C-alpha positions in Angstrom: 102.4 82.4 131.2 102.4 86.3 131.9 101.1 86.9 128.3 98.2 84.1 128.7 94.9 85.2 126.7 92.2 83.9 124.7 92.2 84.6 121.1 88.7 84.2 120.4 87.4 85.0 124.2 83.8 85.4 123.1 83.5 81.5 122.8 83.7 81.4 126.8 80.1 82.6 126.8 79.4 79.1 125.4 79.6 77.8 129.0 76.0 79.0 129.5 74.7 76.8 126.8 76.7 74.0 128.1 75.2 74.3 131.6 71.7 74.6 130.0 72.3 71.3 127.9 73.6 69.5 130.8 70.6 70.2 132.8 68.4 69.1 130.2 70.5 66.1 129.8 70.4 65.1 133.6 66.6 65.5 133.4 66.4 63.2 130.4 68.5 60.6 132.0 66.5 60.5 135.3 63.3 59.9 133.2 64.5 57.5 130.5 62.8 54.4 132.4 59.1 53.9 131.7 58.8 52.8 135.6 59.9 56.0 137.1 56.6 57.5 135.8 54.7 54.7 137.9 56.9 54.2 140.9 57.6 57.1 143.6 60.4 59.2 143.2 61.5 57.8 146.7 61.3 54.4 146.0 63.2 54.6 142.4 66.7 54.4 144.0 65.5 51.2 145.9 63.8 49.4 143.1 65.6 50.3 139.8 68.9 48.9 139.5 71.8 51.4 138.4 69.5 54.7 139.1 72.0 55.8 141.6 75.0 55.1 139.5 73.7 57.0 136.4 72.7 60.0 138.2 76.1 60.3 140.1 78.6 60.1 137.3 76.7 60.3 134.1 77.4 63.8 133.5 81.1 64.5 134.2 82.2 63.3 130.7 80.1 65.4 128.8 80.9 68.4 131.2 84.6 67.8 130.9 84.2 67.3 127.0 82.4 70.3 126.4 84.6 72.2 128.7 87.5 71.4 126.6 85.8 71.9 123.2 84.8 75.4 124.2 88.3 76.2 125.5 89.8 75.1 122.5 87.5 77.4 120.5 88.3 80.3 122.5 92.1 79.8 121.4 94.3 79.9 124.4 97.6 81.0 123.9 100.8 82.5 125.7 103.5 82.4 123.0 104.1 84.5 120.2 105.1 82.7 116.8 107.9 84.2 114.8 106.4 85.8 111.8 107.8 86.3 108.6 107.6 90.3 108.0 106.6 91.3 104.7 107.3 94.9 104.1 104.7 96.7 102.2 106.0 99.8 100.1 104.3 102.6 101.3 103.2 105.3 98.8 104.5 109.0 99.0 103.5 112.4 97.7 105.6 115.4 97.8 103.2 118.5 97.7 105.2 121.8 96.7 103.9 125.0 97.6 104.0 127.5 94.2 102.1 130.7 96.2 103.9 134.0 95.3 105.2 133.9 98.7 108.0 131.4 98.0 109.7 134.2 96.0 110.4 135.8 99.6 114.1 136.7 100.0 114.3 136.3 103.6 116.5 132.9 102.7 119.2 133.0 100.3 118.4 133.2 97.4 114.7 133.0 97.8 112.4 130.2 99.6 111.3 128.6 96.0 115.0 127.7 95.4 115.5 126.2 98.8 112.4 124.2 98.6 113.6 122.7 95.1 116.9 121.5 96.6 115.2 119.9 99.8 112.8 118.1 97.5 116.0 116.6 95.8 117.4 115.8 99.0 114.2 113.8 100.0 114.0 111.9 96.8 117.5 110.7 97.5 116.0 109.2 100.8 112.9 107.8 99.7 114.3 105.0 97.9 111.2 102.5 98.4 107.7 102.3 97.1 106.1 104.9 94.5 106.4 108.8 94.8 104.2 111.4 93.0 104.7 115.2 92.7 101.9 118.1 93.3 101.8 121.7 93.1 99.4 124.2 94.1 98.6 127.7 94.5 95.1 128.8 94.0 94.2 125.5 92.9 96.2 122.0 92.9 97.3 119.9 89.8 99.3 116.7 89.6 102.8 117.4 88.0 103.7 113.6 88.2 101.8 110.7 89.2 103.0 107.8 91.5 106.1 106.4 90.0 108.9 104.5 91.1 111.3 106.3 88.7 112.3 109.4 90.8 114.5 110.7 87.8 111.3 111.8 86.5 110.3 113.9 89.4 113.8 115.2 89.5 113.3 116.4 85.7 110.4 118.0 86.4 111.2 119.9 89.9 113.4 122.9 88.1 110.7 123.9 86.2 108.2 124.5 89.1 107.8 128.4 90.1 104.6 130.4 90.6 104.5 131.9 87.2 103.8 128.6 86.2 100.2 128.2 87.9 97.1 128.7 86.2 95.4 130.5 89.3 97.2 132.8 92.1 97.2 132.4 95.6 97.4 129.6 98.0 94.7 127.0 98.7 96.3 123.9 100.5 93.2 121.9 100.8 93.0 121.2 97.0 96.5 119.7 97.2 95.9 117.5 100.4 92.6 116.1 98.7 94.3 115.4 95.3 97.2 113.5 97.1 94.5 111.6 99.0 93.0 110.6 95.7 96.3 109.8 94.0 97.1 107.3 96.9 93.7 105.9 97.4 93.6 105.1 93.8 97.0 103.4 93.7 95.7 101.2 96.8 97.6 103.0 99.4 95.2 103.3 102.3 97.8 105.1 104.4 100.6 106.9 103.0 103.1 109.7 103.6 102.5 113.2 102.1 105.9 115.7 102.5 104.5 119.1 102.3 106.8 121.9 101.5 105.4 125.1 102.5 106.0 128.4 103.8 102.6 128.9 105.8 98.8 128.7 106.0 96.2 131.1 106.5 93.8 130.9 109.7 91.0 129.9 107.2 92.4 126.7 106.3 92.9 125.2 109.5 89.2 123.7 110.1 89.5 122.1 106.5 92.8 120.5 107.1 91.8 119.3 110.2 88.8 117.9 109.2 90.9 116.2 106.1 93.3 114.7 108.7 90.4 113.2 110.5 89.0 111.3 107.5 92.4 110.2 106.4 95.0 108.0 107.5 98.0 109.6 105.6 100.8 110.9 107.6 101.2 114.7 106.9 104.8 115.5 107.2 105.5 119.3 107.0 108.8 121.2 106.2 108.4 124.8 106.9 110.3 127.1 104.6 110.8 131.2 105.8 111.3 133.1 108.9 109.2 134.6 111.5 110.6 138.2 110.4 109.8 137.5 106.8 111.1 139.3 103.6 109.5 141.5 100.6 108.2 139.3 97.6 111.0 139.9 94.5 109.3 139.1 91.3 111.0 137.5 88.2 110.8 140.9 86.5 112.9 142.5 89.6 109.9 144.2 91.2 108.5 144.0 94.7 105.1 142.6 95.1 102.5 145.0 96.7 99.0 144.4 97.7 95.9 146.5 96.8 96.6 149.7 98.7 100.3 149.5 97.4 102.0 148.3 100.5 104.7 145.8 99.8 103.7 142.3 100.8 106.1 140.9 103.4 105.0 137.3 104.2 105.9 135.8 107.7 106.0 132.1 108.8 103.9 131.0 111.6 105.7 127.6 112.8 103.5 127.0 115.6 100.4 126.6 113.4 102.2 124.3 111.1 103.6 122.4 113.9 99.9 121.7 115.3 98.9 120.7 111.6 101.5 118.2 111.3 100.9 116.7 114.8 97.2 116.4 114.5 98.0 114.6 111.0 100.0 112.1 113.0 103.3 113.5 110.9 106.4 114.8 111.6 107.5 118.7 111.5 110.8 120.5 110.8 111.8 123.7 109.9 114.6 124.4 107.2 118.2 123.7 108.2 121.4 123.9 106.4 122.4 120.1 106.6 119.7 117.2 106.3 118.9 117.3 109.6 115.6 118.4 108.3 114.8 115.7 105.8 115.9 113.2 108.3 113.2 114.5 110.9 110.5 114.3 108.3 111.3 110.5 107.7 111.7 109.7 111.1 108.6 107.4 112.2 106.7 109.1 115.0 106.8 107.1 118.4 103.1 107.3 119.0 102.7 105.6 115.8 105.1 102.7 116.8 103.3 102.2 119.9 100.0 102.0 117.9 101.6 99.7 115.7 102.8 97.4 118.3 99.4 97.4 120.4 97.9 96.4 117.1 100.6 93.7 116.5 99.8 92.2 119.8 96.2 91.9 119.5 96.5 90.3 115.9 95.6 86.7 116.6 97.3 84.9 113.7 100.6 86.2 115.3 100.2 83.9 118.2 100.5 80.0 118.6 97.2 78.7 119.1 97.4 75.7 121.6 93.3 75.1 121.4 94.0 72.2 118.9 96.3 70.1 121.3 93.3 70.1 123.6 91.2 68.0 121.1 94.1 65.3 122.1 92.8 65.0 125.5 88.9 64.7 124.2 89.8 61.6 122.5 90.3 59.2 125.4 87.0 60.5 127.1 85.3 59.6 123.7 86.2 56.1 123.8 83.4 54.8 125.9 81.0 56.1 123.3 82.5 53.4 120.8 80.8 50.8 122.6 78.0 48.3 120.7 75.1 50.1 119.9 76.9 53.5 119.7 78.8 52.9 116.1 77.1 56.0 114.4 79.7 57.9 116.4 82.5 56.1 114.6 81.4 57.5 111.2 82.5 61.1 111.6 86.1 60.1 112.9 86.6 57.7 110.2 85.3 60.1 107.5 88.0 62.4 108.8 90.7 59.8 109.4 90.3 58.1 106.0 89.7 61.4 103.8 92.7 62.2 101.4 95.2 64.5 102.8 94.0 67.6 100.4 90.5 66.6 101.6 91.4 66.8 105.0 93.5 70.0 104.5 90.5 71.6 102.7 88.0 70.7 105.5 90.5 72.3 108.0 91.0 75.4 105.9 87.1 75.9 105.3 86.4 75.0 109.0 88.2 78.3 109.9 88.3 80.4 107.1 86.1 81.6 104.0 87.1 81.1 100.6 87.8 84.6 100.1 90.2 84.6 103.0 92.1 81.4 101.9 92.3 83.3 98.5 93.4 86.8 100.0 96.3 84.6 101.7 97.2 83.3 98.3 97.1 86.6 96.9 99.3 88.4 99.5 101.7 85.4 99.0 102.0 86.0 95.0 100.3 82.9 94.0 97.6 84.9 91.8 96.5 81.7 90.0 95.4 79.8 92.8 93.6 82.8 94.5 91.9 83.1 91.0 90.3 79.8 91.5 89.3 80.4 95.4 87.8 83.9 95.1 84.0 84.4 95.2 84.3 88.2 94.8 84.4 88.7 91.1 86.6 91.8 91.4 89.1 90.3 93.4 89.1 86.8 91.0 89.5 89.2 88.1 92.3 91.1 89.9 94.1 87.7 90.7 93.9 86.9 86.9 95.4 90.1 86.1 98.0 89.7 88.5 98.4 86.0 87.0 99.1 88.0 83.6 96.0 85.9 82.2 94.7 89.1 80.7 91.8 87.2 78.5 90.0 86.0 81.3 90.4 89.0 83.4 89.1 91.1 80.7 86.0 88.7 80.7 85.8 89.3 84.5 85.8 92.9 84.3 83.5 93.2 81.6 80.8 91.5 83.7 81.3 94.3 86.4 79.7 97.7 86.6 82.0 99.9 88.7 84.3 102.7 88.1 87.2 100.5 89.3 86.3 97.7 86.9 86.3 100.0 84.2 89.5 101.2 85.0 91.3 98.0 85.2 89.6 96.8 82.1 91.3 99.7 80.4 94.6 98.6 81.8 94.1 95.2 80.7 93.2 95.9 77.1 96.3 98.1 77.0 98.4 95.1 78.1 96.8 93.1 75.2 97.8 96.0 72.8 94.3 96.8 72.0 95.0 100.5 72.8 91.9 102.0 70.9 89.8 99.8 73.5 91.6 101.1 76.3 91.3 104.6 75.6 87.5 104.1 75.6 87.6 102.3 78.9 89.6 105.3 80.3 87.1 107.7 78.6 84.1 105.8 80.6 86.0 106.3 83.8 86.7 109.8 83.3 82.7 110.5 82.3 81.9 109.1 85.6 84.8 110.9 87.7 86.5 113.6 85.6 89.2 114.0 88.5 90.6 110.4 88.2 94.2 111.2 87.8 95.3 107.5 87.2 92.6 107.0 84.1 93.9 110.4 82.7 97.5 109.4 83.0 96.9 106.0 81.3 94.8 107.6 78.8 97.3 109.9 78.1 100.0 107.2 77.8 97.6 105.0 75.8 97.0 107.9 73.1 100.9 108.4 72.8 101.8 105.0 72.2 98.9 104.6 69.7 100.2 107.9 68.0 103.7 106.1 68.1 102.2 103.1 66.2 100.6 105.0 63.6 103.7 107.3 63.1 105.5 104.1 62.4 103.1 102.5 60.1 103.3 105.8 57.9 107.1 105.6 57.8 106.9 102.1 56.7 104.2 102.9 54.3 106.6 105.8 53.1 109.6 103.7 52.6 107.9 101.1 50.6 106.7 104.0 48.4 110.2 105.1 48.0 111.3 101.8 47.6 108.6 101.1 44.6 109.9 104.5 43.0 113.5 103.5 43.4 112.4 100.2 41.7 110.6 101.9 38.7 113.2 104.1 38.1 115.7 101.4 38.1 113.5 99.4 35.8 113.3 102.3 33.2 116.9 102.6 33.3 117.5 98.7 32.5 114.8 99.3 29.7 116.9 101.9 28.3 120.1 99.7 28.4 118.2 96.9 26.6 116.9 99.4 23.7 120.5 100.6 23.2 121.9 97.2 23.3 119.4 96.2 20.8 119.8 99.2 18.6 123.7 98.5 18.6 123.0 94.6 17.5 120.6 95.7 14.7 123.4 98.1 13.7 126.0 95.6 13.8 124.0 93.0 11.9 123.2 95.4 9.1 127.1 96.3 9.0 127.6 92.6 8.5 125.3 92.3 5.9 127.1 95.2 3.9 130.4 93.2 4.4 129.0 89.9 2.9 127.8 91.9 0.0 131.0 93.6 -0.4 132.5 90.2 0.0 130.3 88.9 -3.0 130.9 91.7 -5.2 134.6 91.0 -4.8 134.7 87.8 -5.6 132.5 88.3 -9.1 135.0 91.3 -9.8 138.0 88.8 -9.1 136.3 86.2 -11.8 135.6 89.0 -14.3 139.0 91.0 -13.9 141.5 88.1 -13.4 143.8 89.4 -16.1 144.0 92.9 -14.0 145.9 91.9 -11.1 146.8 95.3 -10.2 143.3 96.6 -10.1 142.5 93.5 -8.3 145.1 94.3 -5.7 144.0 97.9 -5.4 140.5 96.8 -4.6 141.9 94.4 -2.2 143.8 97.3 -0.5 140.8 99.2 -0.5 138.6 96.6 1.3 141.0 96.0 3.9 141.2 99.7 4.6 137.5 99.7 4.9 137.5 96.7 7.2 139.8 98.1 9.2 137.6 101.3 9.7 134.6 99.1 10.4 136.5 97.5 13.2 137.5 101.0 14.8 134.2 102.4 14.5 132.8 99.2 16.3 135.2 99.7 19.0 134.4 103.2 19.4 130.5 102.3 19.7 131.6 99.7 22.4 133.4 102.5 24.3 130.7 105.0 24.0 128.3 101.9 25.3 130.6 101.5 28.4 130.7 105.3 29.1 126.8 105.2 29.1 126.7 102.4 31.4 129.0 104.1 33.8 127.2 107.5 33.5 123.8 105.6 34.5 125.5 103.7 37.5 126.5 107.2 38.7 123.2 108.7 38.2 121.4 105.7 40.5 124.0 106.4 43.2 123.3 110.2 43.1 119.4 109.5 42.9 119.6 107.1 46.1 121.9 109.4 48.1 119.6 112.0 47.4 116.6 109.8 48.5 118.4 109.1 51.7 118.6 112.7 52.7 115.2 113.4 51.7 113.9 110.8 54.5 116.6 111.9 57.0 115.2 115.5 56.6 111.6 114.3 57.1 112.6 112.7 60.1 114.4 115.4 61.3 111.3 117.7 60.8 109.1 115.2 62.7 111.6 115.3 65.7 111.7 119.1 65.6 108.0 119.3 65.9 108.3 117.3 69.6 109.1 120.1 72.1 111.5 118.9 75.1 111.0 122.1 77.3 109.3 120.6 80.5 108.2 124.3 81.4 106.1 124.4 78.5 104.7 121.1 78.5 103.7 121.5 82.2 102.2 125.1 81.7 100.0 123.8 78.6 99.0 120.7 80.7 98.1 122.7 83.6 95.9 125.4 81.4 93.9 122.8 80.0 93.0 121.3 82.9 92.0 124.9 85.0 89.9 125.5 81.9 88.1 122.3 82.5 87.6 122.7 86.3 86.3 126.5 85.8 83.2 124.8 84.3 81.8 122.9 87.3 84.3 124.9 90.1 82.5 124.1 93.6 85.5 125.1 95.7 85.9 128.7 97.4 89.5 129.2 96.0 92.0 131.4 97.5 91.3 135.0 98.6 94.8 136.2 98.6 97.1 136.2 95.5 100.4 135.5 97.2 
C-alpha cells in the first residue's frame, strides 16, 4: 500500500458539494410535514411520530453512498498493471559539417575522411526507424530525406565535400532548423540528431540554445579535431589563408560543444579510434531515463483502478430505495442490466472517453477502419482511411479540408491511386504555401520521375508498334512480289502448254497427210521429242530460279529483322547513356538550384567566416 494514490484526486473536492447537499436534505426532511409549520419545534418530537427516528438515521446512507461514489470517481489505486510496450521507432537525422575546416590535417588523413567513416559506423548501429542526412556550410541542404534504407545514405556519403557546397562558411543553426522540420513533418515530435562537427563560433551559441529550448529533440555531438589544430589543405594542395595572408589553423573547443549537447539533452563524445565514440552517442542519458520513469508513474492508464469495485458496495445500500413508491429508481439499473452487451460496452466507453480518444486507441492498435468510423476530427478520420488503404474515401475527406497538411496528404493519396499529375499539382500547392517543405519536394520529384518513366514506356511501346507495322508492310510487299512472280510463271507455263497442244495438232495433220513418208514422220517425231525435252529442262530451270529467289528473300527478311533489332538496342543504350549515375554531380546540381531559389528571399544572416 506504499504506492496508494488517487488517479484523479480533484474529484475529492466533490465532498464539499456532498456536505452542502446533505445539509439541504436534512433541512427538507425536518420540514417534510405540514404540522411542523404549525406545532412549535419543542413539541414536534412528542406529537409527530417518527420525527426522532428520521432525523437520527436518515442521512447516513446518502453520506456513505455519496462518499463511495466520490472515492470511486477519484480512482484509488496502489497496483500497477503489466502493460505491453509498444516501441515507437524514433526518427534520426545525421548532420555533416562541410565547412573548409574539415580539410584540416590534425587527424590523419583529414577531419572530413574520418567523419565519413564515423557516419558509416553510426549507420551500422542505427538499425531502427528512419534516418535522414543533412550537410551544411554557409547554408544547409537536405542530402537524403528520412528513409529506412540506410544503403541510400551510404551511397551519398562519399560524395560529400566542402567543394560541393554552394556557399562557404559554417552556419549550423540552419542545419538544426532543417532537421527539426524534417522530423516534425514525418510525425517525430522528439527525435535524435547526430551532429558531426569540428566546432562552432561563439555567436552561434545563443541561437542553438534557443533552438534546444523550443524543441524536444536530442542533440548528440561528435567532435572531430584536436585542440592544437592544423592547417587546412585544399584539394589543389595549397594551404588555406585568411584575408591578411596568414595560414588558417582551426582548433577544436570541446568545452563549448559539450555544453551545447548537455543543454540539448544529448550526448557528447570526441573522436576515438574504436567504436567507443559511437556507443557514447547512442547511449540514453540518465536524466532522460528518470524523466521517462517519472512520467510513466504519473500515467493513470498504467495503474489498476479499484474504483469500480467500490460500486459493488453501493448496491446493497440502495436496496431500500426499491420499495413501493420508489420504482422509478429501478429504471436506470434495468436499462443498464438488460441492455445488449455492445450497448453496455459503448455506454461504458462513452462514459469515460470521447469518441476521438476511443478512435485514437484503435488507431494506435492498427485498427484503422474502426478508428475511421469513430473519429470526429476530419483530419484524423482521413488519416485513418489512408492507413486502411481506402484511398478513394480518404481523398474525399482531404479535399474538404483546407490546410497545408491536408494538401500534402492529398498528394500522397493521389500518388497511391496512380493519378500522378494531380499529385504533382497537390505538392505544388503545398510548396506555394511553404517553399521549404522538404517532404513535399521529395515526393513531387519522385512523382515527376514516375510520370516521366510512364511516358517513356508509352513512347517505347508506340515506337515498337510502328516498327512492327513497318515490318508487316515490308513483309506484305515481299509476299506481293512473290505472288506476282508466281502468276507470271503460271502464265508462261500456260502459254507453253498451248504451244505444245498446237504442235501436237499439227503433228496429227501431218501424219494423216504424209502417211507414206515414214522416214520424215519419224524425223518429225524425233524433233518433237527433242523439243519436249528442251521444254521440260526449261521448266526445271524456271523452278530452280524461283526457289533461289525465295531463299534470297527469306535471307533478306532475316537481315532486316536483325538490323531493326540492333537499331532498337542502340536507341535504348542512347537513352540510358543520357542518365547520369554520378552522385556528386547530382548533389551539386540539386543544391545549386535550391540555393538560387533561396537567395531571392533570404532572411538569415548566414556565415561570416569562409572556413
